[in-house]
C-alpha positions in Angstrom: -0.2 0.1 0.0 2.5 2.4 1.0 4.6 1.8 -2.4 1.3 2.3 -4.3 1.1 5.8 -2.7 4.7 7.0 -3.4 4.5 6.0 -7.1 1.1 7.9 -7.3 3.0 10.8 -5.5 5.6 10.7 -8.2 3.2 10.7 -11.2 1.4 14.0 -9.7 4.9 15.7 -9.2 6.0 15.0 -12.4 3.0 15.9 -14.5 3.5 19.6 -16.0 1.1 22.2 -15.1 -1.8 22.7 -17.7 -1.2 26.2 -17.5 2.5 26.7 -17.7 3.9 29.2 -20.3 6.2 28.5 -22.9 8.8 30.3 -24.7 9.9 33.7 -23.7 13.2 34.6 -23.0 15.3 37.9 -24.7 16.7 38.6 -28.0 19.4 40.8 -29.1 19.6 43.6 -31.5 22.0 45.9 -32.2 23.0 48.3 -35.1 26.5 48.8 -36.6 26.0 52.3 -37.6 24.5 54.0 -34.9 26.0 51.7 -32.1 22.7 50.9 -30.5 22.4 47.7 -28.4 19.2 46.1 -26.6 17.3 43.2 -25.7 13.8 42.7 -25.7 12.6 40.4 -23.2 9.2 38.7 -22.3 8.6 36.1 -19.2 5.9 34.9 -17.3 5.7 34.1 -13.4 2.5 32.5 -12.1 1.0 33.3 -15.5 1.4 36.8 -15.2 3.2 38.1 -18.4 6.2 40.4 -17.6 7.9 42.4 -20.3 11.1 44.1 -20.0 14.2 45.4 -22.0 17.9 46.1 -21.3 19.9 48.8 -23.0 23.4 47.6 -23.4 24.6 50.5 -25.6 23.3 53.9 -26.4 23.9 55.0 -29.9 26.8 57.6 -30.3 25.0 59.9 -32.6 22.1 60.2 -30.2 22.7 63.6 -28.3 19.4 65.3 -29.5 15.9 63.9 -29.6 16.0 60.3 -28.8 12.9 58.0 -27.5 12.1 54.4 -26.9 8.8 53.2 -27.6 7.8 49.8 -26.5 4.6 47.6 -26.8 2.9 44.4 -25.7 1.4 42.8 -28.4 -1.2 39.6 -27.5 -2.7 37.3 -30.0 -4.8 34.3 -29.8 -2.5 32.1 -32.4 1.1 31.7 -33.3 1.1 33.8 -36.4 -0.5 36.6 -34.8 -3.4 37.2 -37.2 -5.4 39.6 -35.5 -3.3 40.7 -32.7 -3.7 43.5 -30.5 -1.6 46.0 -28.9 -2.4 45.9 -25.4 -0.1 48.3 -23.6 2.3 51.4 -25.1 4.9 52.9 -22.9 7.8 55.6 -23.9 11.0 55.8 -22.2 14.3 58.2 -22.4 17.4 56.7 -24.0 19.6 55.8 -21.2 21.7 52.5 -20.7 20.5 49.9 -18.2 17.7 47.7 -17.5 14.1 48.9 -17.6 12.0 46.6 -15.7 8.1 46.0 -16.5 5.8 48.5 -15.5 2.8 46.7 -16.8 1.5 43.1 -16.0 -1.3 41.3 -17.5 -4.0 39.7 -15.4 -3.3 35.8 -14.3 -6.2 34.7 -16.5 -5.0 36.5 -19.8 -4.0 33.5 -21.8 -2.7 33.7 -25.1 0.5 34.4 -27.3 2.7 37.4 -26.3 5.7 39.6 -27.7 7.2 42.8 -26.6 8.1 45.3 -29.2 11.2 47.6 -28.4 11.7 50.7 -30.8 14.5 53.3 -30.8 13.7 56.5 -32.6 16.3 59.3 -33.2 16.8 62.1 -35.4 19.2 60.7 -37.5 17.2 57.7 -38.2 14.0 57.6 -40.6 13.2 54.5 -39.4 13.4 53.1 -35.9 15.8 50.4 -34.9 12.9 47.8 -34.0 13.2 44.3 -32.4 10.8 41.9 -30.6 11.3 39.4 -27.9 10.6 35.7 -28.6 7.1 34.7 -28.6 5.7 33.5 -25.3 2.7 31.1 -25.1 0.7 32.0 -21.6 
């Protein structure tokens, strides 16, 4: 009887959580001309999605206008058809870690990616990059 109870306990502890998140992490981006280096990241903790980014190096040409725009995008499928931007924010151009300042509700299941866009006066198009996809 004890052996059966121990065996059934092992099965329960080894089974994956039905609501576990998959994917996520960080993706690095850089621009050789401007000197920018940043990482767009996304993770989940207890089914709450948490985007953040790291600026590893600020571009050498950015003495005037410079802004970092971020956006959290959500979709119901891997292809992101019909996706919606559910949160946007703007930051100044500084080096360092910018922690998440927005968290999703616990039951906000779906596919997520976090966009980071650097705008400056020398670039016609922003340097943009997205985190890996997170399925929550």
